[in-house]
C-alpha positions in Angstrom: -60.6 20.6 -60.1 -59.4 21.6 -56.7 -62.4 20.0 -55.0 -61.8 16.8 -57.0 -58.2 16.8 -55.9 -59.2 17.1 -52.3 -61.2 13.9 -52.6 -58.9 11.9 -54.9 -56.8 10.2 -52.3 -53.8 12.4 -52.1 -53.2 11.0 -48.6 -53.4 7.4 -49.8 -49.9 6.7 -48.6 -50.8 7.3 -45.0 -52.8 4.1 -44.7 -52.2 0.4 -44.4 -54.0 -2.8 -44.1 -54.2 -4.7 -40.8 -55.5 -8.2 -40.8 -57.5 -10.1 -38.2 -60.3 -12.6 -37.8 -63.4 -12.5 -39.9 -65.2 -9.3 -39.1 -68.7 -9.2 -37.8 -71.1 -6.5 -38.8 -70.8 -3.4 -36.5 -73.0 -3.4 -33.5 -73.4 -1.1 -30.5 -72.4 -1.8 -27.0 -69.6 -2.0 -24.4 -66.9 0.1 -22.9 -63.8 0.4 -25.0 -60.8 0.5 -22.6 -57.5 1.8 -24.0 -54.0 2.0 -22.6 -52.4 5.2 -23.9 -48.6 5.5 -24.0 -48.2 9.3 -23.6 -49.8 11.6 -21.0 -48.7 14.4 -18.8 -49.8 16.3 -15.7 -49.6 19.4 -18.0 -52.3 18.1 -20.3 -55.0 20.7 -21.1 -58.2 20.9 -23.2 -56.9 24.1 -24.8 -56.6 23.0 -28.5 -53.8 25.5 -29.1 -51.5 23.5 -26.8 -52.5 19.9 -27.6 -49.3 17.8 -27.7 -49.6 14.5 -25.9 -51.1 11.3 -27.3 -53.7 11.3 -24.5 -55.0 14.7 -25.6 -54.7 14.0 -29.3 -56.8 10.9 -28.9 -59.2 12.7 -26.5 -59.7 15.5 -29.1 -60.7 13.0 -31.7 -63.2 11.4 -29.3 -64.9 14.5 -27.8 -64.5 17.0 -30.5 -65.1 17.3 -34.3 -63.3 18.9 -37.2 -64.3 20.3 -40.5 -62.7 17.4 -42.4 -61.1 14.1 -41.5 -58.7 11.6 -42.9 -60.8 8.5 -43.5 -59.8 4.8 -43.2 -60.3 4.5 -46.9 -57.4 6.6 -48.2 -59.3 9.8 -48.8 -60.1 13.2 -47.3 -63.6 13.0 -45.9 -66.2 15.1 -44.3 -66.7 15.7 -40.6 -68.6 18.9 -39.7 -68.2 20.1 -43.2 -70.5 18.2 -45.5 -69.1 19.7 -48.7 -66.3 22.1 -49.7 -65.2 23.8 -52.9 -62.7 26.4 -54.2 -64.6 29.5 -55.3 -61.9 30.7 -57.7 -59.3 29.1 -60.0 -56.3 29.7 -57.8 -57.5 28.2 -54.5 -57.4 31.5 -52.6 -61.0 31.3 -51.5 -62.8 28.2 -50.2 -66.4 27.6 -49.0 -67.3 24.9 -46.5 -70.9 23.8 -46.1 -71.7 22.8 -42.5 -73.9 20.0 -41.1 -77.3 21.3 -40.1 -77.7 18.6 -37.4 -74.6 19.2 -35.3 -75.0 20.0 -31.6 -72.5 20.5 -28.8 -72.6 18.2 -25.8 -74.6 20.8 -23.8 -77.3 21.0 -26.5 -76.2 24.2 -28.3 -76.4 24.1 -32.1 -73.2 24.3 -34.0 -73.2 27.3 -36.4 -70.8 29.3 -38.6 -70.1 31.5 -35.6 -68.5 28.6 -33.7 -66.4 27.6 -36.6 -65.1 31.2 -37.1 -64.3 31.5 -33.3 -62.6 28.1 -33.3 -60.3 29.0 -36.2 -59.5 32.5 -34.9 -58.3 30.9 -31.6 -55.3 29.9 -33.7 -54.9 33.2 -35.5 -53.7 36.7 -34.7 -50.9 38.2 -32.7 -52.2 37.0 -29.3 -52.6 33.4 -30.1 -50.5 30.7 -28.3 -51.3 28.1 -30.9 -48.6 25.9 -32.4 -50.6 25.6 -35.6 -50.8 29.4 -36.3 -48.4 28.9 -39.3 -51.0 26.6 -40.9 -53.5 29.5 -41.0 -51.0 32.3 -41.6 -52.2 32.8 -45.2 -55.8 33.1 -44.1 -56.8 36.8 -44.2 -60.5 36.4 -43.4 -63.1 33.8 -42.3 -66.7 34.9 -42.7 -70.1 33.3 -42.3 -72.2 32.6 -45.4 -75.5 32.2 -43.5 -75.8 30.0 -40.4 -74.3 26.9 -41.9 -71.5 27.8 -44.2 -68.1 29.6 -43.8 -65.8 31.1 -46.4 -62.0 31.2 -46.0 -60.1 33.9 -47.9 -56.4 33.5 -48.3 -53.6 35.8 -49.3 -52.4 33.2 -51.8 -53.8 30.0 -53.3 -53.6 26.9 -51.2 -54.8 23.6 -52.7 -54.2 21.9 -49.4 -56.6 23.9 -47.2 -59.2 21.1 -46.8 -56.4 18.8 -45.6 -55.0 21.4 -43.2 -58.3 21.6 -41.5 -58.1 18.0 -40.4 -55.2 18.9 -38.1 -55.8 17.7 -34.5 -55.6 21.2 -33.1 -58.3 22.6 -35.3 -61.3 21.3 -33.4 -64.7 23.1 -33.4 -65.6 24.6 -30.0 -68.6 26.7 -28.7 -68.1 30.4 -29.4 -68.3 32.8 -26.4 -69.9 36.3 -26.5 -66.5 38.0 -26.8 -65.6 36.0 -29.9 -63.4 33.4 -28.1 -64.1 29.8 -27.5 -65.3 27.8 -24.5 -62.6 25.1 -24.3 -61.8 24.6 -20.6 -64.4 21.9 -19.7 -63.8 19.7 -22.8 -67.2 20.3 -24.3 -67.3 19.6 -28.0 -69.5 18.2 -30.7 -67.7 14.9 -31.2 -69.0 11.4 -31.0 -68.5 11.1 -27.2 -68.7 13.6 -24.3 -66.4 13.8 -21.4 -67.4 12.3 -18.1 -64.0 12.3 -16.3 -60.6 13.9 -17.0 -57.5 13.7 -14.9 -54.5 15.2 -16.7 -51.8 12.6 -17.4 -53.8 9.8 -15.7 -57.2 9.1 -17.2 -60.0 10.3 -19.5 -63.5 8.8 -19.8 -66.4 9.5 -22.2 -69.9 8.4 -23.0 -71.7 8.5 -26.3 -73.1 11.8 -27.5 -76.5 10.9 -28.8 -76.9 14.2 -30.6 -73.9 13.6 -32.9 -74.4 15.0 -36.4 -73.2 11.8 -38.0 -75.8 9.5 -36.5 -75.7 6.0 -37.7 -72.0 6.2 -38.8 -69.9 4.8 -36.0 -69.7 5.6 -32.3 -70.5 1.9 -31.7 -69.1 1.8 -28.2 -71.3 3.0 -25.3 -68.4 4.4 -23.5 -64.6 5.0 -23.7 -62.0 4.8 -21.0 -58.4 5.9 -21.6 -55.7 5.1 -19.0 -52.2 6.5 -19.3 -49.7 3.7 -19.2 -46.4 5.3 -20.0 -44.4 2.1 -19.3 -44.3 -0.3 -22.2 -44.2 -3.3 -19.9 -47.4 -2.1 -18.2 -49.2 -1.8 -21.5 -48.1 -5.2 -22.6 -49.2 -6.8 -19.4 -52.6 -5.0 -19.5 -53.4 -6.2 -23.1 -52.3 -9.8 -22.4 -54.4 -9.9 -19.2 -57.4 -8.4 -20.9 -57.4 -5.4 -18.5 -57.6 -3.2 -21.6 -59.1 -3.8 -25.0 -56.3 -2.0 -27.0 -53.0 -0.2 -26.4 -51.6 2.6 -28.6 -48.0 1.5 -28.8 -46.0 -1.6 -28.0 -42.4 -2.5 -27.3 -41.1 -3.7 -30.6 -38.6 -5.9 -28.9 -41.4 -8.2 -27.8 -43.9 -7.5 -30.6 -43.5 -10.9 -32.2 -44.0 -12.7 -28.9 -47.0 -10.5 -28.1 -48.6 -11.4 -31.5 -48.6 -15.1 -30.3 -50.4 -14.3 -27.0 -53.9 -15.8 -26.9 -56.6 -13.3 -27.8 -54.2 -10.5 -28.9 -53.9 -9.1 -32.5 -51.2 -6.7 -33.7 -51.9 -3.9 -36.2 -48.6 -3.2 -37.9 -49.2 -0.4 -40.4 -46.5 1.4 -42.5 -46.6 5.1 -42.0 -44.9 8.5 -42.3 -44.5 8.6 -38.5 -41.0 9.5 -37.7 -38.4 10.3 -35.0 -36.5 13.5 -35.2 -33.4 14.7 -33.4 -33.5 18.5 -33.7 -30.4 20.6 -33.0 -30.8 24.3 -32.2 -29.2 25.9 -35.2 -28.7 29.2 -33.2 -26.9 27.5 -30.3 -23.3 26.4 -30.3 -22.0 24.0 -31.4 -25.0 23.2 -33.7 -24.9 26.7 -35.2 -22.2 25.3 -37.5 -23.6 23.3 -40.3 -20.5 21.1 -40.3 -21.3 19.9 -36.8 -24.8 19.0 -37.9 -23.4 17.2 -40.9 -20.9 15.3 -38.8 -23.6 14.0 -36.6 -25.8 13.1 -39.6 -22.9 11.2 -41.3 -22.0 9.4 -38.1 -25.3 7.6 -37.8 -25.9 4.0 -39.1 -29.6 4.2 -39.7 -30.1 0.6 -40.9 -28.5 -0.7 -37.7 -31.0 1.4 -35.7 -34.0 0.1 -37.7 -32.8 -3.4 -37.3 -32.0 -3.3 -33.6 -34.5 -0.7 -32.3 -37.4 -1.2 -34.6 -36.7 -4.9 -35.3 -37.3 -4.1 -38.9 -40.7 -2.5 -38.4 -39.8 0.6 -40.4 -37.6 2.1 -43.0 -34.5 4.3 -42.8 -34.8 8.1 -43.0 -32.8 10.7 -44.9 -32.9 13.8 -42.7 -36.1 15.2 -44.0 -39.7 14.6 -42.8 -41.3 13.4 -46.0 -41.4 9.6 -46.0 -42.1 7.3 -48.9 -45.8 7.0 -47.9 -46.3 10.8 -48.2 -47.2 12.6 -51.5 -44.2 14.3 -53.2 -41.6 12.2 -51.5 -38.3 12.8 -53.3 -35.9 10.0 -54.3 -32.8 11.7 -53.1 -29.4 9.9 -52.6 -29.7 8.0 -49.3 -27.4 9.2 -46.6 -25.5 6.3 -45.1 -22.9 6.1 -42.3 -19.6 7.6 -43.4 -17.2 8.1 -40.5 -14.5 9.6 -42.7 -16.9 12.3 -43.9 -18.1 12.8 -40.3 -14.5 13.4 -39.1 -14.0 15.7 -42.1 -16.9 17.9 -41.2 -15.9 17.9 -37.5 -12.4 19.1 -38.3 -13.9 21.7 -40.7 -15.9 23.0 -37.7 -12.6 23.2 -35.7 -12.9 20.2 -33.5 -10.9 17.0 -33.1 -13.4 15.7 -30.6 -16.7 17.1 -29.6 -19.1 16.3 -26.7 -22.8 17.0 -26.9 -25.8 15.9 -24.8 -29.1 14.5 -26.1 -32.3 14.3 -24.1 -34.8 11.5 -24.5 -37.6 9.5 -22.8 -39.0 6.1 -23.7 -42.6 7.4 -24.0 -41.6 8.8 -27.4 -40.8 5.3 -28.6 -40.2 2.0 -26.9 -36.4 1.7 -26.4 -35.8 5.3 -27.5 -33.1 5.6 -24.9 -31.4 2.5 -26.3 -31.6 4.1 -29.7 -29.6 7.1 -28.5 -27.1 4.9 -26.7 -26.6 3.0 -30.0 -26.1 6.3 -31.9 -23.5 7.3 -29.3 -21.6 4.1 -30.0 -21.8 4.6 -33.7 -20.6 8.2 -33.5 -17.7 7.7 -31.1 -15.1 6.6 -33.7 -15.8 9.8 -35.6 -14.7 11.9 -32.6 -18.2 12.6 -31.3 -19.0 11.9 -27.7 -22.8 11.9 -27.1 -24.1 11.8 -23.6 -27.6 10.4 -23.3 -29.8 12.2 -20.7 -33.0 10.2 -19.8 -35.6 12.9 -18.9 -38.7 12.3 -16.9 -41.8 11.3 -18.9 -44.0 13.8 -17.1 -43.5 17.2 -18.5 -41.3 16.1 -21.4 -43.3 18.2 -23.9 -43.2 21.3 -21.7 -39.8 21.1 -20.2 -37.6 19.4 -22.8 -39.0 19.7 -26.3 -38.4 23.2 -27.7 -36.4 24.0 -24.6 -33.2 21.8 -24.8 -30.9 22.2 -27.8 -30.6 18.5 -28.8 -33.4 16.0 -28.0 -35.6 13.2 -29.4 -39.1 13.9 -30.7 -41.8 11.7 -32.2 -43.8 13.1 -35.1 -46.9 11.7 -36.7 -47.3 11.9 -40.4 -49.1 15.0 -41.8 -51.2 14.5 -45.0 -49.2 16.8 -47.2 -45.6 18.2 -47.2 -46.9 21.8 -46.8 -48.5 20.9 -43.4 -45.3 19.3 -42.1 -43.0 22.0 -43.4 -45.2 24.8 -42.2 -45.5 23.4 -38.7 -41.8 22.5 -38.0 -39.4 23.9 -40.7 -40.8 27.3 -41.6 -38.8 30.2 -40.1 -40.6 31.6 -37.1 -43.0 28.6 -36.7 -43.8 27.9 -33.0 -42.8 24.2 -33.6 -39.6 24.9 -35.6 -37.9 22.6 -33.2 -34.4 23.2 -34.6 -34.6 27.0 -35.0 -33.6 26.5 -38.6 -33.9 29.4 -41.0 -33.2 29.0 -44.7 -34.3 31.8 -47.0 -34.5 29.6 -50.1 -36.6 27.0 -48.3 -39.1 29.6 -47.1 -39.4 31.1 -50.6 -40.1 27.7 -52.0 -42.6 27.0 -49.3 -44.7 29.9 -50.4 -44.3 29.0 -54.1 -45.4 25.4 -53.6 -48.7 26.3 -51.8 -50.3 27.8 -54.9 -48.6 25.7 -57.6 -51.2 23.6 -59.4 -48.8 22.0 -61.9 -48.1 18.6 -60.2 -44.7 18.1 -61.9 -43.4 21.5 -60.9 -44.8 21.2 -57.4 -42.9 17.9 -57.1 -39.7 19.6 -58.2 -40.2 22.3 -55.6 -40.8 19.8 -52.8 -37.8 17.8 -53.9 -35.5 20.8 -53.5 -37.0 21.6 -50.1 -36.3 18.0 -48.9 -32.7 18.4 -50.2 -32.3 21.6 -48.2 -33.5 19.9 -45.0 -31.2 17.0 -45.6 -28.0 19.0 -46.3 -28.5 22.3 -44.4 -31.3 21.6 -41.8 -30.9 21.1 -38.1 -32.8 17.8 -37.8 -31.7 14.2 -38.0 -34.4 11.9 -39.2 -33.2 8.3 -38.5 -36.2 6.4 -39.7 -39.9 6.2 -40.4 -41.6 3.7 -38.2 -44.7 1.5 -38.6 -47.6 2.2 -36.4 -47.6 -0.9 -34.2 -50.5 -1.2 -31.8 -52.4 -4.1 -30.3 -56.0 -5.0 -29.6 -58.0 -7.9 -28.2 -59.5 -10.2 -30.8 -63.0 -9.2 -30.0 -62.3 -5.6 -31.2 -63.3 -5.3 -34.9 -62.4 -2.8 -37.6 -62.6 -2.5 -41.3 -59.8 -3.9 -43.5 -58.0 -0.6 -44.1 -57.0 1.6 -41.2 -55.4 5.0 -41.2 -51.9 5.3 -39.7 -51.5 9.0 -39.3 -52.1 8.3 -35.5 -52.4 5.1 -33.5 -55.7 3.2 -33.6 -56.9 4.1 -37.0 -55.8 7.7 -37.0 -57.1 8.1 -33.4 -60.6 7.4 -34.7 -60.8 3.8 -33.8 -62.8 4.9 -30.8 -65.8 5.6 -33.0 -65.0 3.5 -36.1 -64.4 0.2 -34.3 -66.7 -2.1 -32.4 -66.9 -5.3 -30.3 -67.7 -8.5 -32.0 
């Protein structure tokens, strides 16, 4: 039953349809040039620290995972050709591995490599942001050369989905049980030929790929970091690149009319967060957090910043396209209530600062300025600090007490909550701790009754909304652009830009 659930399309809401000209049959050839909207000089091949769009996309190009989110609304195989729960409660899982997989340097991929790769994110010494996803894993052992068994302290029906997370790449094991990650070697569809952090990454096809005949149509890939939205638009219009990962929504309609350019506008669970440190004044008072939440006019932000290409949020990270989304009363702007909570916190007026950069979202700075205008009548003075693009993830996020962050959708609520809302998680960006929430998180993992699981997740979303330290103004469409000679199938994943960051090996030139 659990195996069937893993293949039944639980992540169906993560996908959308993008239209274009009649599609030719896939054929090999050409260099796919992409303008990427987020890169930094601190970029590294260490999968534990992957954060920027350049590295997320590069990881999907050069490396492989046990499972993947397909473009057809299901969880699919990557290195794992099959998986199943060995017991009735989902506390033990077996993954069968491809027998044809090789790393870029010719080494065969074995169970030893999978175990070392997973352990890179486990244990007290790990620096990995996704350690919470594997916190319930008590043991990973080989079952021969081409199978691994995960043992968990409690049942987890979502484990096959968790293993598609962009950090959990499979790397060559070293003699001491670590992994060889520094040079970018992987077993993905393309191998690295050039890498300049925050500037450029280039790849050529890996002819020893384990999924021969299924994709990797381009001969080579070139990614260039174009943090400025105007530079990306100019590049795609001029034909200097074949695709760009994100466009300025203000000019999206105009760009769609440019000769030779096609927009892919895909509804998604991608969202913006504005985390407030719940252990730092003044955000340590829930009334201050609620005052800021009630002061926001979300619909105005969607209309003026996204130009309608998205839907309003409700201060929790589970959008309408994600399984177990709860239909809670929608929070709308209420200045009287905002003033009430501000006074309850002991303030007639309050000044706060928010950090932002436009690489997170085209016109993100304008969004913050609009929020500041909306909140001013409630007695809230919000100063907008535009931070440098380079180093934003290392110097601002998780460092400054009020900032703007862009999150991709995760396939299940458990993944999202475990990464960013669980007490003690490395990416708990608001430092929020709620005992009831954490109890429910453990309960939901192993609950196989769908109705009861939905009730649990609904309460968790309500706790985020009313007690949490994160403002979620909206869920945005994934809006990217490509030249009209770049083909793809009708459905494309929206968990990341360009078909879930897998367009590099799923797409082709006409």
